[in-house]
Residue, then its C-alpha position, 0 to 999 in steps of 0.5 A: x585620755x583622748x582616743x586619738x592620742x592613744x591611737x596616735x601612740x599605738x601607730x607610732x609604737x607599731x611604726x617603731x616595731x616595724x623599723x626594728x624588725x626591718x633593721x634586724x632583718x638587714x643585720x641578718x642579711x649582712x651576716x649571711x652575705x659572706x656565706x653566700x659569697x663563699x658558697x658562690x666561689x666554692x661552687x665546683x671548686x670545693x670537695x663536695x661529694x654529695x653536691x649540696x653546695x649549689x643547693x645551700x647557695x641557692x637557699x642562702x641567696x633565697x633567704x637573703x632576697x626574702x629578708x630584704x623584701x620583708x625588710x622593705x615591706x616593713x619599712x613601707x608599713x612603718x611609713x603607713x603607720x606614721x602617716x596614719x598617726x599624722x592624719x589622726x592627730x590632724x583630724x583630732x586637732x581640727x574642730x569645725x566652727x559649729x563644734x566650737x560654738x556648741x562646746x562654748x554654749x555647753x560651757x556657758x549653760x553649765x556655768x549658768x546652771x551652777x549659778x542658778x543652783x547656788x542662788x536656789x540653795x541660798x534662797x532655800x537656806x534663807x527660807x529655812x532660816x526665816x522659818x526657824x528664827x523668824x523674820x530678820x533685818x540686817x543693818x548694813x553698818x553692823x551686819x548682825x540680824x535683829x528682830x523687827x520688834x527690837x528695831x522699833 
C-alpha cells in the first residue's frame, strides 16, 4: 500500500480521536456545570463550618475552564490533522510531467525487455531442437516438420 495512503489514514484516525476526546471533555464540563452553579448559589448561604465551599467552587470552575480549553485545543489539532491528510493526498496525486514520462519509459522498457527475452528463449529452443533433431523444414499447409532428405 502507498505510504501516502497510510499517512492519510493515520492522520484521519488521529483527527477522529482528537474530536472524540474533545467531545468527552465537553460532556464532562456539561455534567460539572450544575455543580458549579449549586456551589455558586450555596456560597455563604449553606452551613459550611470548614469553609471549603469557596475552594471547591474555585476548583470546579478551574476544572471546567481547563477542560473547555483542552477541548478547543483538541478541535484545533483535529483540524490540523485533517489539513495534513489533505495536503499529503494532494501531493500524492500530483505527478510532474517528467515523472509521468519516466514512468512511461520504464514500462516501455520493461515490455521490450520481456519481448526480447521471449525471442531469445524461442531462438534457444530452436537451436537446441536443430541440434537434437537435425535441420527441419516446415510446410505452411501442413505444419509438420520434415527432414530435407524426405522433401527431395
